C-alpha positions in Angstrom: 104.1 -54.6 -80.2 103.7 -55.6 -76.6 101.3 -58.4 -75.6 98.9 -57.9 -72.8 97.9 -60.9 -70.7 94.4 -62.2 -71.6 92.7 -60.8 -68.6 94.1 -57.3 -69.0 93.3 -57.3 -72.7 89.7 -58.4 -72.0 89.2 -55.7 -69.4 90.7 -53.0 -71.7 88.4 -54.2 -74.5 85.3 -53.9 -72.2 86.3 -50.4 -71.1 87.0 -49.3 -74.6 83.7 -50.8 -75.9 81.8 -48.8 -73.2 83.4 -45.7 -74.6 82.5 -46.5 -78.2 78.9 -47.1 -77.3 78.4 -43.4 -76.4 77.6 -44.5 -72.8 77.5 -41.6 -70.5 79.0 -43.7 -67.7 81.9 -41.7 -66.3 85.0 -43.7 -65.6 86.8 -43.6 -62.3 90.3 -42.3 -62.1 91.8 -45.8 -61.7 89.9 -47.0 -64.8 91.5 -44.2 -66.8 94.9 -45.4 -65.7 94.1 -49.0 -66.6 93.2 -47.9 -70.2 96.9 -47.3 -70.9 98.5 -50.2 -72.8 100.9 -52.1 -70.6 98.9 -51.4 -67.4 97.5 -54.7 -66.0 95.9 -53.6 -62.7 95.4 -50.5 -60.4 94.8 -50.2 -56.7 93.6 -47.1 -54.9 93.2 -47.4 -51.2 92.5 -44.9 -48.5 93.0 -45.7 -44.8 89.3 -46.1 -44.3 89.1 -48.6 -47.2 92.1 -50.5 -45.7 90.4 -50.9 -42.4 87.2 -52.1 -44.1 89.2 -54.4 -46.3 87.5 -52.9 -49.4 90.1 -51.2 -51.6 89.3 -49.7 -55.0 90.6 -52.2 -57.6 90.4 -52.5 -61.4 92.3 -55.0 -63.6 93.2 -58.7 -63.3 92.0 -60.2 -60.1 94.9 -62.6 -59.8 97.2 -59.6 -59.1 95.1 -58.3 -56.2 96.6 -60.5 -53.4 100.1 -59.8 -54.7 99.6 -56.1 -54.7 98.1 -56.1 -51.2 101.2 -58.0 -50.0 103.3 -55.3 -51.7 101.4 -52.7 -49.8 102.3 -54.5 -46.6 105.9 -54.7 -47.7 105.9 -50.9 -48.2 104.7 -50.5 -44.6 107.3 -52.9 -43.2 110.1 -51.2 -45.2 108.8 -47.8 -43.9 109.4 -46.3 -47.4 107.2 -43.9 -49.3 107.3 -46.2 -52.3 108.5 -49.7 -53.4 108.9 -51.4 -56.8 108.6 -55.1 -57.0 109.5 -57.3 -60.0 107.3 -60.4 -60.6 108.2 -62.3 -63.7 107.5 -60.1 -66.7 105.7 -57.5 -64.6 106.5 -54.8 -62.1 104.4 -53.4 -59.3 104.9 -49.8 -58.1 103.3 -49.0 -54.7 103.4 -45.4 -53.3 101.6 -43.6 -50.6 101.5 -42.5 -47.0 99.5 -43.5 -43.9 96.3 -42.1 -45.4 96.4 -43.1 -49.0 98.1 -45.9 -51.1 98.2 -46.4 -54.8 99.5 -49.4 -56.7 100.0 -50.1 -60.4 100.9 -53.4 -62.1 102.6 -52.9 -65.4 104.6 -54.9 -68.0 108.3 -54.5 -67.6 110.1 -52.7 -70.4 106.8 -51.4 -71.9 106.9 -47.7 -72.9 104.2 -46.9 -70.3 106.9 -47.3 -67.6 108.0 -43.7 -68.3 104.5 -42.5 -67.4 103.7 -44.8 -64.4 105.3 -42.6 -61.7 103.4 -39.6 -63.0 100.1 -41.5 -63.1 100.7 -42.7 -59.5 101.4 -39.1 -58.4 98.1 -37.9 -60.0 96.2 -40.7 -58.3 97.7 -39.6 -54.9 96.2 -36.1 -55.4 92.7 -35.6 -54.1 90.1 -35.6 -56.8 88.6 -32.2 -57.5 85.3 -33.2 -55.8 87.1 -34.4 -52.7 89.2 -31.2 -52.7 86.1 -29.1 -52.9 84.5 -31.0 -50.0 87.6 -30.3 -47.9 87.4 -26.5 -48.4 
């Protein structure tokens, strides 16, 4: 069994307890990604959010400055995606000039196989946003 860091475990417990209470609160797309075991934090940032300095973030706060630096590294490297190893964790950052997604996950955890798929899904516009574009 893989151990989650205390902050990720606490956040996952809070999210799962909300589900168990029959609360009608709908979760955001990044909260759904965070629910997967092995995922520690998730960033979803549009160009507008980047300019305002207000990205969408869920997960352990201690990873936020590291992930934001990884976003800058992706820009400097001029690559569509970068993967960075930090101790027992990995960070995957992917995106373009309009939208960037980042996921922090435990290295070697079975969720690794699904992380790229989850990032691609987050990069797609939500159905509500897609309907507004049309």
